[in-house]
PQR file with spaces between the fields and no chain letter, atoms N, CA, C, O and H, PARSE charges and radii, in Angstrom:
ATOM       1  N    UNK     1      31.983   -8.198   25.341 -0.4000 1.5000
ATOM       2  CA   UNK     1      30.787   -8.359   25.907 -0.0000 2.0000
ATOM       3  C    UNK     1      29.865   -7.414   25.130  0.5500 1.7000
ATOM       4  O    UNK     1      28.739   -7.780   24.793 -0.5500 1.4000
ATOM       5  N    UNK     2      30.396   -6.072   24.815 -0.4000 1.5000
ATOM       6  CA   UNK     2      29.712   -5.184   24.141 -0.0000 2.0000
ATOM       7  C    UNK     2      29.529   -5.672   22.565  0.5500 1.7000
ATOM       8  O    UNK     2      28.435   -5.688   22.002 -0.5500 1.4000
ATOM       9  H    UNK     2      31.310   -5.775   25.088  0.4000 1.0000
ATOM      10  N    UNK     3      30.530   -5.989   22.069 -0.4000 1.5000
ATOM      11  CA   UNK     3      30.389   -6.572   20.674 -0.0000 2.0000
ATOM      12  C    UNK     3      29.521   -7.757   20.513  0.5500 1.7000
ATOM      13  O    UNK     3      28.977   -7.831   19.410 -0.5500 1.4000
ATOM      14  H    UNK     3      31.419   -5.976   22.526  0.4000 1.0000
ATOM      15  N    UNK     4      29.286   -8.624   21.288 -0.4000 1.5000
ATOM      16  CA   UNK     4      28.450   -9.396   21.045 -0.0000 2.0000
ATOM      17  C    UNK     4      26.796   -9.061   21.097  0.5500 1.7000
ATOM      18  O    UNK     4      25.877   -9.452   20.377 -0.5500 1.4000
ATOM      19  H    UNK     4      29.727   -8.563   22.184  0.4000 1.0000
ATOM      20  N    UNK     5      26.828   -8.026   22.448 -0.4000 1.5000
ATOM      21  CA   UNK     5      25.403   -7.218   21.923 -0.0000 2.0000
ATOM      22  C    UNK     5      24.811   -6.434   21.035  0.5500 1.7000
ATOM      23  O    UNK     5      23.608   -6.290   20.818 -0.5500 1.4000
ATOM      24  H    UNK     5      27.575   -7.708   23.033  0.4000 1.0000
ATOM      25  N    UNK     6      26.123   -5.721   20.319 -0.4000 1.5000
ATOM      26  CA   UNK     6      26.002   -5.139   18.717 -0.0000 2.0000
ATOM      27  C    UNK     6      25.794   -5.881   17.907  0.5500 1.7000
ATOM      28  O    UNK     6      25.007   -5.571   17.012 -0.5500 1.4000
ATOM      29  H    UNK     6      27.101   -5.838   20.496  0.4000 1.0000
ATOM      30  N    UNK     7      26.402   -7.098   17.916 -0.4000 1.5000
ATOM      31  CA   UNK     7      26.373   -8.339   16.898 -0.0000 2.0000
ATOM      32  C    UNK     7      24.741   -8.739   17.021  0.5500 1.7000
ATOM      33  O    UNK     7      24.043   -8.869   16.015 -0.5500 1.4000
ATOM      34  H    UNK     7      27.042   -7.350   18.643  0.4000 1.0000
ATOM      35  N    UNK     8      24.394   -8.858   17.945 -0.4000 1.5000
ATOM      36  CA   UNK     8      22.945   -9.520   18.199 -0.0000 2.0000
ATOM      37  C    UNK     8      22.116   -8.511   17.843  0.5500 1.7000
ATOM      38  O    UNK     8      21.192   -9.004   17.197 -0.5500 1.4000
ATOM      39  H    UNK     8      24.961   -8.752   18.761  0.4000 1.0000
ATOM      40  N    UNK     9      21.982   -7.212   17.960 -0.4000 1.5000
ATOM      41  CA   UNK     9      21.219   -6.135   17.391 -0.0000 2.0000
ATOM      42  C    UNK     9      21.101   -6.367   15.890  0.5500 1.7000
ATOM      43  O    UNK     9      20.042   -6.711   15.365 -0.5500 1.4000
ATOM      44  H    UNK     9      22.733   -6.812   18.485  0.4000 1.0000
ATOM      45  N    UNK    10      22.307   -6.149   15.179 -0.4000 1.5000
ATOM      46  CA   UNK    10      22.394   -6.187   13.644 -0.0000 2.0000
ATOM      47  C    UNK    10      21.815   -7.311   13.136  0.5500 1.7000
ATOM      48  O    UNK    10      21.046   -7.200   12.181 -0.5500 1.4000
ATOM      49  H    UNK    10      23.167   -5.869   15.605  0.4000 1.0000
ATOM      50  N    UNK    11      22.093   -8.546   13.694 -0.4000 1.5000
ATOM      51  CA   UNK    11      21.483   -9.888   13.455 -0.0000 2.0000
ATOM      52  C    UNK    11      20.306   -9.691   13.313  0.5500 1.7000
ATOM      53  O    UNK    11      19.806   -9.838   12.197 -0.5500 1.4000
ATOM      54  H    UNK    11      22.717   -8.636   14.470  0.4000 1.0000
ATOM      55  N    UNK    12      19.528   -9.297   14.427 -0.4000 1.5000
ATOM      56  CA   UNK    12      17.956   -9.131   14.173 -0.0000 2.0000
ATOM      57  C    UNK    12      17.599   -8.225   13.399  0.5500 1.7000
ATOM      58  O    UNK    12      16.558   -8.434   12.777 -0.5500 1.4000
ATOM      59  H    UNK    12      19.934   -9.177   15.333  0.4000 1.0000
ATOM      60  N    UNK    13      18.301   -6.965   13.179 -0.4000 1.5000
ATOM      61  CA   UNK    13      17.707   -6.297   12.112 -0.0000 2.0000
ATOM      62  C    UNK    13      17.807   -6.684   10.636  0.5500 1.7000
ATOM      63  O    UNK    13      17.162   -6.299    9.662 -0.5500 1.4000
ATOM      64  H    UNK    13      19.147   -6.795   13.685  0.4000 1.0000
ATOM      65  N    UNK    14      18.725   -7.489   10.749 -0.4000 1.5000
ATOM      66  CA   UNK    14      19.247   -8.202    9.349 -0.0000 2.0000
ATOM      67  C    UNK    14      17.871   -9.382    9.232  0.5500 1.7000
ATOM      68  O    UNK    14      17.481   -9.521    8.073 -0.5500 1.4000
ATOM      69  H    UNK    14      19.250   -7.802   11.541  0.4000 1.0000
ATOM      70  N    UNK    15      17.324   -9.991    9.996 -0.4000 1.5000
ATOM      71  CA   UNK    15      16.425  -11.161    9.943 -0.0000 2.0000
ATOM      72  C    UNK    15      15.008  -10.250    9.745  0.5500 1.7000
ATOM      73  O    UNK    15      14.263  -10.752    8.904 -0.5500 1.4000
ATOM      74  H    UNK    15      17.641   -9.878   10.938  0.4000 1.0000
ATOM      75  N    UNK    16      14.592   -9.233   10.251 -0.4000 1.5000
ATOM      76  CA   UNK    16      13.483   -8.544   10.121 -0.0000 2.0000
ATOM      77  C    UNK    16      13.542   -7.666    9.012  0.5500 1.7000
ATOM      78  O    UNK    16      12.547   -6.956    8.865 -0.5500 1.4000
ATOM      79  H    UNK    16      15.198   -8.825   10.934  0.4000 1.0000
ATOM      80  N    UNK    17      14.478   -7.538    8.184 -0.4000 1.5000
ATOM      81  CA   UNK    17      14.499   -6.648    7.249 -0.0000 2.0000
ATOM      82  C    UNK    17      13.548   -6.983    6.267  0.5500 1.7000
ATOM      83  O    UNK    17      12.751   -6.083    6.001 -0.5500 1.4000
ATOM      84  H    UNK    17      15.286   -8.115    8.303  0.4000 1.0000
ATOM      85  N    UNK    18      13.406   -8.225    5.559 -0.4000 1.5000
ATOM      86  CA   UNK    18      12.287   -8.746    4.610 -0.0000 2.0000
ATOM      87  C    UNK    18      11.059   -8.798    5.152  0.5500 1.7000
ATOM      88  O    UNK    18      10.087   -8.776    4.396 -0.5500 1.4000
ATOM      89  H    UNK    18      14.054   -8.956    5.775  0.4000 1.0000
ATOM      90  N    UNK    19      10.893   -8.872    6.495 -0.4000 1.5000
ATOM      91  CA   UNK    19       9.497   -8.954    7.009 -0.0000 2.0000
ATOM      92  C    UNK    19       8.983   -7.322    6.717  0.5500 1.7000
ATOM      93  O    UNK    19       7.944   -7.059    6.111 -0.5500 1.4000
ATOM      94  H    UNK    19      11.682   -8.889    7.109  0.4000 1.0000
ATOM      95  N    UNK    20       9.807   -6.421    7.206 -0.4000 1.5000
ATOM      96  CA   UNK    20       9.505   -5.006    6.973 -0.0000 2.0000
ATOM      97  C    UNK    20       9.184   -4.512    5.792  0.5500 1.7000
ATOM      98  O    UNK    20       8.234   -3.737    5.683 -0.5500 1.4000
ATOM      99  H    UNK    20      10.651   -6.634    7.699  0.4000 1.0000
ATOM     100  N    UNK    21      10.022   -4.936    4.616 -0.4000 1.5000
ATOM     101  CA   UNK    21       9.804   -4.667    3.607 -0.0000 2.0000
ATOM     102  C    UNK    21       8.533   -5.472    2.784  0.5500 1.7000
ATOM     103  O    UNK    21       8.121   -5.037    1.708 -0.5500 1.4000
ATOM     104  H    UNK    21      10.794   -5.566    4.704  0.4000 1.0000
ATOM     105  N    UNK    22       8.069   -6.478    3.309 -0.4000 1.5000
ATOM     106  CA   UNK    22       7.311   -7.147    2.860 -0.0000 2.0000
ATOM     107  C    UNK    22       5.697   -6.658    3.272  0.5500 1.7000
ATOM     108  O    UNK    22       4.699   -6.656    2.552 -0.5500 1.4000
ATOM     109  H    UNK    22       8.404   -6.831    4.183  0.4000 1.0000
ATOM     110  N    UNK    23       5.851   -6.239    4.742 -0.4000 1.5000
ATOM     111  CA   UNK    23       4.567   -5.156    5.348 -0.0000 2.0000
ATOM     112  C    UNK    23       4.581   -4.032    4.564  0.5500 1.7000
ATOM     113  O    UNK    23       3.469   -3.744    4.122 -0.5500 1.4000
ATOM     114  H    UNK    23       6.662   -6.241    5.327  0.4000 1.0000
ATOM     115  N    UNK    24       5.646   -3.166    4.186 -0.4000 1.5000
ATOM     116  CA   UNK    24       5.554   -1.932    3.587 -0.0000 2.0000
ATOM     117  C    UNK    24       4.948   -2.075    2.002  0.5500 1.7000
ATOM     118  O    UNK    24       4.000   -1.422    1.566 -0.5500 1.4000
ATOM     119  H    UNK    24       6.550   -3.401    4.545  0.4000 1.0000
ATOM     120  N    UNK    25       5.587   -2.907    1.388 -0.4000 1.5000
ATOM     121  CA   UNK    25       5.010   -3.336    0.046 -0.0000 2.0000
ATOM     122  C    UNK    25       3.399   -3.609    0.166  0.5500 1.7000
ATOM     123  O    UNK    25       2.573   -2.977   -0.493 -0.5500 1.4000
ATOM     124  H    UNK    25       6.357   -3.438    1.742  0.4000 1.0000
ATOM     125  N    UNK    26       3.074   -4.630    1.093 -0.4000 1.5000
ATOM     126  CA   UNK    26       1.752   -4.953    1.091 -0.0000 2.0000
ATOM     127  C    UNK    26       0.948   -3.847    1.502  0.5500 1.7000
ATOM     128  O    UNK    26      -0.254   -3.947    1.253 -0.5500 1.4000
ATOM     129  H    UNK    26       3.745   -5.144    1.629  0.4000 1.0000
ATOM     130  N    UNK    27       1.316   -2.898    2.031 -0.4000 1.5000
ATOM     131  CA   UNK    27       0.252   -1.818    2.600 -0.0000 2.0000
ATOM     132  C    UNK    27       0.324   -0.877    1.680  0.5500 1.7000
ATOM     133  O    UNK    27      -0.623   -0.091    1.708 -0.5500 1.4000
ATOM     134  H    UNK    27       2.292   -2.817    2.234  0.4000 1.0000
ATOM     135  N    UNK    28       1.355   -0.637    0.647 -0.4000 1.5000
ATOM     136  CA   UNK    28       1.205    0.317   -0.402 -0.0000 2.0000
ATOM     137  C    UNK    28       0.345   -0.335   -1.638  0.5500 1.7000
ATOM     138  O    UNK    28      -0.326    0.355   -2.405 -0.5500 1.4000
ATOM     139  H    UNK    28       2.124   -1.275    0.625  0.4000 1.0000
ATOM     140  N    UNK    29       0.451   -1.653   -1.717 -0.4000 1.5000
ATOM     141  CA   UNK    29      -0.634   -2.315   -2.710 -0.0000 2.0000
ATOM     142  C    UNK    29      -2.192   -2.210   -2.399  0.5500 1.7000
ATOM     143  O    UNK    29      -3.108   -1.977   -3.188 -0.5500 1.4000
ATOM     144  H    UNK    29       0.996   -2.213   -1.093  0.4000 1.0000
ATOM     145  N    UNK    30      -2.240   -2.463   -0.941 -0.4000 1.5000
ATOM     146  CA   UNK    30      -3.682   -2.316   -0.346 -0.0000 2.0000
ATOM     147  C    UNK    30      -4.185   -0.805   -0.472  0.5500 1.7000
ATOM     148  O    UNK    30      -5.347   -0.606   -0.827 -0.5500 1.4000
ATOM     149  H    UNK    30      -1.496   -2.653   -0.300  0.4000 1.0000
ATOM     150  N    UNK    31      -3.415    0.160   -0.215 -0.4000 1.5000
ATOM     151  CA   UNK    31      -3.688    1.754   -0.451 -0.0000 2.0000
ATOM     152  C    UNK    31      -3.877    1.926   -1.920  0.5500 1.7000
ATOM     153  O    UNK    31      -4.927    2.524   -2.156 -0.5500 1.4000
ATOM     154  H    UNK    31      -2.472   -0.001    0.073  0.4000 1.0000
ATOM     155  N    UNK    32      -3.178    1.585   -3.021 -0.4000 1.5000
ATOM     156  CA   UNK    32      -3.164    1.705   -4.567 -0.0000 2.0000
ATOM     157  C    UNK    32      -4.276    0.840   -4.817  0.5500 1.7000
ATOM     158  O    UNK    32      -4.684    1.163   -5.933 -0.5500 1.4000
ATOM     159  H    UNK    32      -2.325    1.099   -2.830  0.4000 1.0000
ATOM     160  N    UNK    33      -5.046   -0.176   -4.325 -0.4000 1.5000
ATOM     161  CA   UNK    33      -6.129   -0.739   -4.635 -0.0000 2.0000
ATOM     162  C    UNK    33      -7.344    0.035   -4.253  0.5500 1.7000
ATOM     163  O    UNK    33      -8.305    0.415   -4.922 -0.5500 1.4000
ATOM     164  H    UNK    33      -4.715   -0.438   -3.419  0.4000 1.0000
ATOM     165  N    UNK    34      -7.035    0.166   -2.981 -0.4000 1.5000
ATOM     166  CA   UNK    34      -8.284    1.100   -2.675 -0.0000 2.0000
ATOM     167  C    UNK    34      -8.545    2.390   -3.251  0.5500 1.7000
ATOM     168  O    UNK    34      -9.711    2.729   -3.450 -0.5500 1.4000
ATOM     169  H    UNK    34      -6.254   -0.142   -2.437  0.4000 1.0000
ATOM     170  N    UNK    35      -7.499    3.212   -3.565 -0.4000 1.5000
ATOM     171  CA   UNK    35      -7.717    4.518   -4.211 -0.0000 2.0000
ATOM     172  C    UNK    35      -8.204    4.206   -5.676  0.5500 1.7000
ATOM     173  O    UNK    35      -9.092    4.977   -6.041 -0.5500 1.4000
ATOM     174  H    UNK    35      -6.552    2.936   -3.404  0.4000 1.0000
ATOM     175  N    UNK    36      -7.847    3.293   -6.565 -0.4000 1.5000
ATOM     176  CA   UNK    36      -8.249    2.844   -7.693 -0.0000 2.0000
ATOM     177  C    UNK    36      -9.811    2.656   -7.761  0.5500 1.7000
ATOM     178  O    UNK    36     -10.506    3.006   -8.715 -0.5500 1.4000
ATOM     179  H    UNK    36      -7.125    2.667   -6.269  0.4000 1.0000
ATOM     180  N    UNK    37     -10.255    2.058   -6.621 -0.4000 1.5000
ATOM     181  CA   UNK    37     -11.848    1.474   -6.585 -0.0000 2.0000
ATOM     182  C    UNK    37     -12.501    2.616   -5.893  0.5500 1.7000
ATOM     183  O    UNK    37     -13.725    2.719   -5.973 -0.5500 1.4000
ATOM     184  H    UNK    37      -9.690    1.774   -5.846  0.4000 1.0000
ATOM     185  N    UNK    38     -11.686    3.630   -5.108 -0.4000 1.5000
ATOM     186  CA   UNK    38     -12.482    4.680   -5.011 -0.0000 2.0000
ATOM     187  C    UNK    38     -12.825    5.702   -5.904  0.5500 1.7000
ATOM     188  O    UNK    38     -13.849    6.384   -5.871 -0.5500 1.4000
ATOM     189  H    UNK    38     -10.692    3.546   -5.043  0.4000 1.0000
ATOM     190  N    UNK    39     -11.691    5.777   -6.883 -0.4000 1.5000
ATOM     191  CA   UNK    39     -11.639    6.840   -7.886 -0.0000 2.0000
ATOM     192  C    UNK    39     -12.541    6.693   -9.002  0.5500 1.7000
ATOM     193  O    UNK    39     -13.168    7.613   -9.525 -0.5500 1.4000
ATOM     194  H    UNK    39     -10.859    5.223   -6.910  0.4000 1.0000
ATOM     195  N    UNK    40     -12.573    5.145   -9.423 -0.4000 1.5000
ATOM     196  CA   UNK    40     -13.427    4.757  -10.532 -0.0000 2.0000
ATOM     197  C    UNK    40     -14.917    5.212  -10.309  0.5500 1.7000
ATOM     198  O    UNK    40     -15.536    4.931   -9.282 -0.5500 1.4000
ATOM     199  H    UNK    40     -12.063    4.397   -8.997  0.4000 1.0000
ATOM     200  N    UNK    41     -15.384    5.857  -11.238 -0.4000 1.5000
ATOM     201  CA   UNK    41     -16.812    6.046  -11.324 -0.0000 2.0000
ATOM     202  C    UNK    41     -17.678    4.984  -12.217  0.5500 1.7000
ATOM     203  O    UNK    41     -17.146    4.333  -13.116 -0.5500 1.4000
ATOM     204  H    UNK    41     -14.881    6.085  -12.072  0.4000 1.0000
ATOM     205  N    UNK    42     -18.790    4.893  -11.948 -0.4000 1.5000
ATOM     206  CA   UNK    42     -19.717    4.083  -12.658 -0.0000 2.0000
ATOM     207  C    UNK    42     -19.957    4.862  -13.884  0.5500 1.7000
ATOM     208  O    UNK    42     -20.097    6.079  -13.764 -0.5500 1.4000
ATOM     209  H    UNK    42     -19.222    5.422  -11.217  0.4000 1.0000
ATOM     210  N    UNK    43     -20.035    4.218  -15.261 -0.4000 1.5000
ATOM     211  CA   UNK    43     -20.348    5.028  -16.135 -0.0000 2.0000
ATOM     212  C    UNK    43     -21.766    5.605  -16.404  0.5500 1.7000
ATOM     213  O    UNK    43     -22.627    4.725  -16.402 -0.5500 1.4000
ATOM     214  H    UNK    43     -19.921    3.229  -15.358  0.4000 1.0000
ATOM     215  N    UNK    44     -22.291    7.036  -16.667 -0.4000 1.5000
ATOM     216  CA   UNK    44     -23.597    7.327  -16.526 -0.0000 2.0000
ATOM     217  C    UNK    44     -24.350    7.046  -17.844  0.5500 1.7000
ATOM     218  O    UNK    44     -23.790    7.227  -18.925 -0.5500 1.4000
ATOM     219  H    UNK    44     -21.592    7.751  -16.669  0.4000 1.0000
ATOM     220  N    UNK    45     -25.673    6.585  -17.749 -0.4000 1.5000
ATOM     221  CA   UNK    45     -26.234    6.226  -18.986 -0.0000 2.0000
ATOM     222  C    UNK    45     -26.585    7.637  -19.889  0.5500 1.7000
ATOM     223  O    UNK    45     -26.860    8.684  -19.302 -0.5500 1.4000
ATOM     224  H    UNK    45     -26.128    6.438  -16.871  0.4000 1.0000
ATOM     225  N    UNK    46     -26.547    7.557  -21.284 -0.4000 1.5000
ATOM     226  CA   UNK    46     -26.506    8.477  -22.044 -0.0000 2.0000
ATOM     227  C    UNK    46     -27.561    9.583  -21.620  0.5500 1.7000
ATOM     228  O    UNK    46     -27.340   10.794  -21.642 -0.5500 1.4000
ATOM     229  H    UNK    46     -26.324    6.707  -21.761  0.4000 1.0000
ATOM     230  N    UNK    47     -28.946    8.870  -21.164 -0.4000 1.5000
ATOM     231  CA   UNK    47     -30.018   10.036  -21.244 -0.0000 2.0000
ATOM     232  C    UNK    47     -29.630   10.825  -19.788  0.5500 1.7000
ATOM     233  O    UNK    47     -29.984   12.002  -19.715 -0.5500 1.4000
ATOM     234  H    UNK    47     -29.126    7.887  -21.146  0.4000 1.0000
ATOM     235  N    UNK    48     -29.068   10.357  -18.874 -0.4000 1.5000
ATOM     236  CA   UNK    48     -28.593   11.319  -17.527 -0.0000 2.0000
ATOM     237  C    UNK    48     -27.774   12.089  -18.195  0.5500 1.7000
ATOM     238  O    UNK    48     -27.828   13.283  -17.898 -0.5500 1.4000
ATOM     239  H    UNK    48     -28.780    9.401  -18.934  0.4000 1.0000
ATOM     240  N    UNK    49     -26.879   11.710  -19.176 -0.4000 1.5000
ATOM     241  CA   UNK    49     -25.674   12.738  -19.406 -0.0000 2.0000
ATOM     242  C    UNK    49     -26.428   14.003  -20.501  0.5500 1.7000
ATOM     243  O    UNK    49     -26.019   15.149  -20.688 -0.5500 1.4000
ATOM     244  H    UNK    49     -26.835   10.740  -19.417  0.4000 1.0000
ATOM     245  N    UNK    50     -27.447   13.433  -21.009 -0.4000 1.5000
ATOM     246  CA   UNK    50     -28.169   14.654  -22.059 -0.0000 2.0000
ATOM     247  C    UNK    50     -29.013   15.351  -21.203  0.5500 1.7000
ATOM     248  O    UNK    50     -29.247   16.522  -21.499 -0.5500 1.4000
ATOM     249  H    UNK    50     -27.780   12.502  -20.856  0.4000 1.0000
ATOM     250  N    UNK    51     -29.645   14.761  -19.956 -0.4000 1.5000
ATOM     251  CA   UNK    51     -30.474   15.864  -18.834 -0.0000 2.0000
ATOM     252  C    UNK    51     -29.583   16.807  -18.610  0.5500 1.7000
ATOM     253  O    UNK    51     -29.737   17.959  -19.017 -0.5500 1.4000
ATOM     254  H    UNK    51     -29.455   13.809  -19.716  0.4000 1.0000
ATOM     255  N    UNK    52     -28.460   16.371  -17.871 -0.4000 1.5000
ATOM     256  CA   UNK    52     -27.691   17.209  -17.206 -0.0000 2.0000
ATOM     257  C    UNK    52     -26.971   18.332  -18.036  0.5500 1.7000
ATOM     258  O    UNK    52     -26.369   19.286  -17.542 -0.5500 1.4000
ATOM     259  H    UNK    52     -28.335   15.435  -17.540  0.4000 1.0000
ATOM     260  N    UNK    53     -27.134   18.059  -19.429 -0.4000 1.5000
ATOM     261  CA   UNK    53     -26.487   19.115  -20.335 -0.0000 2.0000
ATOM     262  C    UNK    53     -27.457   20.272  -20.195  0.5500 1.7000
ATOM     263  O    UNK    53     -27.131   21.329  -19.654 -0.5500 1.4000
ATOM     264  H    UNK    53     -27.623   17.285  -19.830  0.4000 1.0000
ATOM     265  N    UNK    54     -28.733   20.025  -20.733 -0.4000 1.5000
ATOM     266  CA   UNK    54     -29.955   20.894  -20.687 -0.0000 2.0000
ATOM     267  C    UNK    54     -30.000   21.697  -19.603  0.5500 1.7000
ATOM     268  O    UNK    54     -30.950   22.463  -19.441 -0.5500 1.4000
ATOM     269  H    UNK    54     -28.998   19.167  -21.173  0.4000 1.0000
């Protein structure tokens, strides 16, 4: 009886593994996309850059 319960747990874990991997990869992809959009700065016009240097 204990063997069948252990087998069911392993079977459920095997079935959920692709789902967990997919969710983790999706979260990493969203995080990477958000970080790149946050860190990208709009290019400043030349006149503003010259004014800042003076």
